[in-house]
N, C-alpha and C positions, 0 to 999 in steps of 0.2 A: 504493500500500500504506500510506503514511503517513496518508492520509485515513481509512482504515478504523479505525486504532487509536483515535482519539478517539471515534468512534461506538461501537466495541465497549466502550470504557471507560464511556461513558455508559449503555449498555444493561446492562452488568454491575452498575454502581452502582445503577441503578433496580431491577434484579432483587434485589439484596441487601437494599436498604432497604424494598422493598415485600413481600418474602417473610416478614417478621417478623409481619405481621398474619395472624391465623388466624381464619377464619370457617368455621363448619360449613356455612353456606349463604351465598349472596351477600347482602351487607348491603343492606337496603332503603334507598331514598333518603329516606324520611321520618324525621324525628327529633323527634317531638312527645311531650312528657312524658306526656300522657294518652292515648297511643296504645298499640297493641300491635304487635309485628312483623308486617308485612304478610303474611309467609309463613305466619303462624299463624291469620290471620283466616279465618273461614268453615268451619273444621274443628271438629267436636264429638267428644268422646271420652267413653267410658263411665267414670263414676266408680264407686268401690267400692260405693256405695249404690244403684247402678242408674240414677242420674240422668245427664244429659248435661252434661259440662263444656265450657265455651268459654273461650278465653283473654281474651275480653271481660270476664270476671268478675274479672280481675286487672290491668286496665288501669293503666298508670302505675307499676307495681311493678317492683322488681328481682327477677328470678326465678332460682332455681337449679333446673335440670331434672336430676333424678337418675334415670338409666336403670338399671334393675335387673331381677331375676327371682327368683322363689321358690326356684329350684333353684341359685342362685348363692350359695355360701358366703361369699365376700368381700363380696357385696352386703348380706347379712343381718348379718354382723359389722360392716360399716361403717355400718349404720343408726344406731348409737349416736353415731357422729361427726356424722351429719346432724342428729340431735336436739340434740347439744351446740352445733353451729354455729347452729342456729335459736335456742337459748336465749341464746347469746353475742351474736348480732346483736340479737334482741329489738326489732324495729322493724316497725310495721305496713306500711311500704313495702317489706318484703322477704317473699317467699313461696317456699317450697320446694314443688315439685311432683314427686312420684315418678311415673315413667313405666315401667310394667311391659311387658316384651316377652314375657311368658308366653303360651303358646298355650292353656292351660286356664284359662278365666275362673273356673270354680267353685273350682278349687284356689287361685287368686289371692285370691278373696274370702274363702275359709275361712282362708287364711294370715293375711290382714290382720285378720280378726275375732279369731283366736286370739292374735295378737301385740298387739292393741289399739293399732295405729299410728294416730295422728290425722293430720289434714291432708288435702291434696288428693292423691288416688291415682287415676291413670288407667291404662288398659290400651290398648295399641295392637292394632289388628287385623292389621297387617302386610300387608294385602291391597292397599291403595291405594298404589301406587308413587309417586304424586304428593304424598302426604301428607308434609310436611316432617319430622314427628317420626319417621315410618317411615324416612326417609332418615338422620336423625341416629342412630337406633338400630341401623343396620346399616352395614356397610362392603362396598362392591362391589370385588371383586378379579377378575382374570382368571386362569384356569387353562387353559392351552393354548387361549386364545381364547374360552373359555366363561365367562360371568359367574357368580361364586359370591358369595352374600350371607352375610356373617358377622355374627354378633351378638357384641359385646364389651361385657360389663358387669362391674363398674359403670363408668359413664361419667357425667361431670358437665359441664353447660354453664351458664354464667352469661349471662343476657340482661339487659342494662341498660336504663335509661330512654332512652338514645339509640338503642336497638334493635340494638346490636352484640352479637355472640355470641362468647364466649371459652370454650374448653375448660378446665376446672379439673382439674388433676392430683391435688391433695391437699386435701381439704376440712378436714383438721386443721391445715393450715399457717397460721401467723400472717399470712402475706402474703395468704392467701385472705380472712381476716376483714378485713384492712385494705382490700383491693380492694373487697369488698362494701360496707363502710362508706363508702368513697369514692364508689362508684357511687350509693348512696342519697342522699348529700348533694349 
């Protein structure tokens, strides 16, 4: 029994110290400055202007992924915080990408046109279960053994140049600005 205690102590210590790292997806093994996260390669998303967006277009940048929807009051209200963050950072190595989970593309396009929001705006189709952004935009829970997929917006994820992913709780916080500036440099 005495031999089990050191092993348990080591396992508990490992669990405590490794559980602090939070990744929305498994961290890719690559860490090249001019690369993009491996899990985002090969996917194309519809941009608001009808063109296809690929993450190859933003290689080497620190990205803030803003998951939102036109029907989400807190998302719309929080967009001013996103714009303020973009203006505060004001660096070409930083890019905000809004990721809509709307089901109605025409409503999404009309909304963005009416609000005159600039930047990269993409919409998820929600159909490809292997698409990593679809996974990030939904949460899978079990209800009596049956999977239920919930969407929770707004959600923010920071993807840095080392390709690690961190969920951001508050885009207004000074620590968020500090973290982004640190990741850029």
